[in-house]
C-alpha positions, -999 to +999 in steps of 0.1 A: +748-198+820+738-193+856+719-218+877+683-205+877+671-188+908+637-175+917+642-138+912+613-124+898+722+012+866+743+011+843+734+004+808+754+030+789+735+059+774+745+048+739+735+012+743+702+020+759+694+045+731+702+018+705+681-008+723+651+016+725+654+033+691+621+036+673+620+023+638+618+058+623+653+064+636+666+030+629+658+026+593+650+058+576+614+067+584+593+035+580+566+030+606+577+010+637+563-025+642+540-024+672+535-049+699+500-056+689+510-064+653+536-090+665+514-105+692+487-110+666+511-133+647+519-155+677+484-158+693+481-194+680+507-220+691+520-248+669+541-266+695+576-276+685+589-285+720+583-321+732+568-309+764+565-278+786+591-257+803+591-243+838+597-206+844+615-215+877+626-246+894+597-245+918+569-238+893+548-261+872+558-269+836+533-249+816+553-231+788+556-246+753+579-235+726+559-227+695+569-222+659+561-209+625+581-211+593+599-178+602+603-178+640+600-197+673+583-180+703+570-184+738+554-163+765+570-165+800+584-145+828+618-127+827+645-135+852+677-115+850+709-129+834+739-109+847+765-132+834+795-123+812+819-094+815+822-079+850+806-045+854+795-023+882+760-038+881+769-074+872+794-091+894+797-116+923+785-089+948+754-079+929+745-114+917+753-145+939+749-167+908+772-146+886+793-164+861+820-147+840+810-164+808+781-164+783+775-193+759+783-170+730+810-145+724+813-112+706+832-105+675+862-095+697+863-130+712+851-117+746+821-129+765+790-106+763+784-078+787+749-083+800+748-047+813+754-034+777+740-060+753+703-068+752+702-105+748+678-134+755+687-168+771+675-200+754+672-233+772+702-255+767+696-284+743+677-312+760+648-337+756+622-309+754+638-289+726+671-282+709+672-246+697+698-253+670+674-277+652+650-248+648+675-225+631+683-206+663+720-197+670+742-174+690+737-139+677+703-147+663+678-118+664+649-117+687+619-093+692+609-092+729+576-077+739+565-065+774+533-044+776+533-021+746+571-021+743+590-040+715+628-043+720+653-061+698+679-084+712+703-112+702+705-148+714+734-144+739+734-172+765+719-206+773+702-217+805+690-249+822+674-275+799+640-274+816+636-237+824+627-208+801+622-170+804+654-150+809+670-119+795+701-098+801+703-068+825+703-045+794+673-061+779+652-059+811+662-022+815+652-014+779+618-030+785+612-011+817+616-042+838+636-040+871+670-054+860+683-061+895+697-097+894+686-104+930+652-089+932+642-078+897+625-094+867+588-099+861+567-130+869+548-131+836+538-113+804+570-113+783+568-127+747+600-138+731+600-141+693+633-155+678+637-153+641+651-184+624+684-184+606+690-147+615+722-131+628+731-096+641+766-085+632+784-078+653+766-097+680+775-072+707+761-042+689+726-032+701+723-010+670+729-041+648+701-060+666+677-031+662+685-028+625+681-065+617+653-069+641+631-042+627+634-056+592+627-091+603+598-080+625+582-060+596+584-090+573+570-113+600+541-090+609+533-085+573+533-121+563+502-142+556 
């Protein structure tokens, strides 16, 4: 839950593989859900936030949170969340804003490891929007799109109440975004789709996020 900074390697091989698994490997041969299919479902915004979010403290508030019956979504930048367990890439030396806690904990009671667990950060509850009232919770499943890549993640941390657009070191790396917490991230072009009333179990398992996410994304993309 770091204070947001304007910041536009060591994800383990197993975690990176799980985060990037194609659907054929994840669930027995069904076709993967492509970025274009998911983006087609979120091209129109029915606003659920009471106003717009900023992507950083110094930027204008232009990002609404949108919703359907199955999901909430937004398009923003991605800043890098390196909070949680200390690792070689996420610590007070690599990230001046490092905090040793995440808003949500794993099944083992430990805070999440942002270098290993692909997760998204939701704005903390505030006057613009309260994620909990939209069926979003810690461990909830998300599809995150950058370019032609779709990666599955969990809701793992909360951020400032007026700022949106942040993902863990592991999520950025899986998407091909520079994960450096000081200088990495990307200024735009990331779509976050969070599935309502979903849960990956255990929350810290990238493979669980992929398995649940692919099923939810297929239903979402195939819906009317």
